[in-house]
C-alpha positions, 0 to 999 in steps of 0.5 A: 500500500502506498503511503501518501505524504501530503504536500503543501499548496501555495498560490503563486499567480492571480488573474481576473476579468470582472465588471469592476476591473479587467485585471486583478489590480483594478478589481482589487482597487474597486473592491476596497473602494466599494465601487459597484460594477452594476448598471443597465443591461446593454447586451440585448434590448429590453422593453419596459415589461422586463422585470429586471433591466440591470446586471454586472457586465464586463464593459469596454473589454476587448478579448482580442488583446490576449486572444487571437481574433480568429480564435476568439470567434470560436469561443463563447464569452465565458471561455474568452473571460476565463482564458483572459484570466488564465493569461494574466495568472500565467504571467503573474506566476512567472513559470516558463511553460515552454520548459519543464514537464507538461504532464505535471501541470494541469487545469481545473476551471469550471462554469455554472452554465457554460456557453449559454449565449451560444446556445441561445443565439444558435437556437434562434438561428436554427428556428429562423433559417434552418439546420444548415445555417448552424455553425460547426463551432457550436459544440466546442463553444457551448461545452462547460469544459471549453475554457479548461480545454482552451487554457490547457492548449494555450499553456501546454498543460498536459496533466489533469484537465477537468471542469466542474459544474456545481452552480454557484459553487463551481469555481470553489470546487475546481480550486478544491480539486486542484488543491487535492491533486497537488497535495497528493503528488499528482500535479505540481502546478494547477490553473484553477477557477471559474468563468461565467458569461450568463448575462443573456435573455434566458438567464435574466428572465429565468432567474427573475421568474424564480424571484431570485433577482433584485428588481431595483431597476431605479437604483442598480448600484444599490441593488446588491445589498447582502445582509441588509433587511431590504435585500430583495434578491441577487444581481446577475453578473459575469466574469472569471478568475483563475489562480495558479496553485503550486507545490510549495517546495517547487515554488520556493526552488524557483523563487516564486512570489507566494501570495498565500497558502491554501490549507483547507477545503471542505464540501457538503451537500444539503440533500434538502431542496434543489434551489433553497438552503436549509433554514439553519444553514446546516450544510454550510456549517458542515463545509466550514467545519470540514475545511477547518478539520482539513486545515487543522485549525480551530474556529478561534484562529479564523479572522475573516470570512469572505461570505457567499452573501448573495443578497437573497433573503434565504441564502444570507440568513442561512449563512449567518446562522451557519457562521454563528453555529460554527464559531459561537461567541468568536463569530462576533470577533470575526469580520465577514464581508460579501464582495458580491455587494460590489460585483454582483453574483457571477454564478460559477465564477464566484468561487474564483473571484472571491478566492482572489479577494480573500487571498489579497485581503489576507496578504495585504491586511485589508478587508473589502467592505460590504457596501449598501449595508444600511440596516442589518436584518434582525439577528444579523449582529456580526461585523460585516465590514459595512460600507468601508474597507477595514485594515486588519491583519488576518492569519486565516481566512475562509471563502464560502461558496454555495450553489443550487443543488445543495452544493456547499464549499469552504476554503481556508487560505493562510497568510504566507510569512 
């Protein structure tokens, strides 16, 4: 029987494309400043009878700056966003991908809905012009694994090549899978994260039909308001984030810049309802407990939680209940903020984007705020870092991601000294 010596895993590269910044530095600046990326939808025309007319779009962004124009045309928007984030992360980590063993390097990048825009556009074309006009690139554009595949090709990553699809927990599950591969010695380097390009007619109308979206059309930038008593749903957004995970000793040998160490991952299933959490947040609590057990830390060592915090009545309540259940009295000494108040909810990309936010918060000792929090809901008596960023040195931080289907994930990052 093989005895596995678990290896330490560190973060050596960051990449992101979001509605508040087309790269990590600009995104971080917006998060700390509490500058919202929400505005009127411009991607498709809407009449007054649309119940929701705003979202978090990545505006004024040209994918051809990092992707060949012909290649970009063969990709759905979610894939373009994800590949661009991976290009930034690759440059940031400083690895020479033209040398070394490509079979020790891999990719785990997921998406909640994949190429939904490609599906919508080509279904309309099919109905209007017939099957002969459907593009041969539809399938490679719409696949949930298209981003992972294209990142693998771009950087010659010949090791594990996987894609997750667990709704809003997707990006976190991808990072967790990559973490485990490096831990047990099956990879030395992994690109991991999530990408989403779901600001489309069917997604906006379908989430609205579920009564999941905020309808604050007259004040979009104040619509995403996690933990506030007047929250009325989440704000749909798009974006992508990819982090480079690396085995610690290899990173040290090459003199890599190390942002943080990933020390724990926990996951659970609600087994309760396809689209709603249990009222007391039992599944979320278990994910955090499992992550702390994996990291071998106790609740009192956690200083910050980047909450899932979508701004939905049920979701926020369940998460607050879970934090109180897990941390007891220490919950009131924690700082808990939701960067979705700034970016909106990027579905499958959220776990990647918010991992970047958590990593930088720990590294820089600055916790991004929860904006639009004016009147915390009843019983929401935690430090949600309201409105203004807070300087606080944190040793361990948790990033929570939960998704439709009852998927719960928690990751623990540690400050790297």
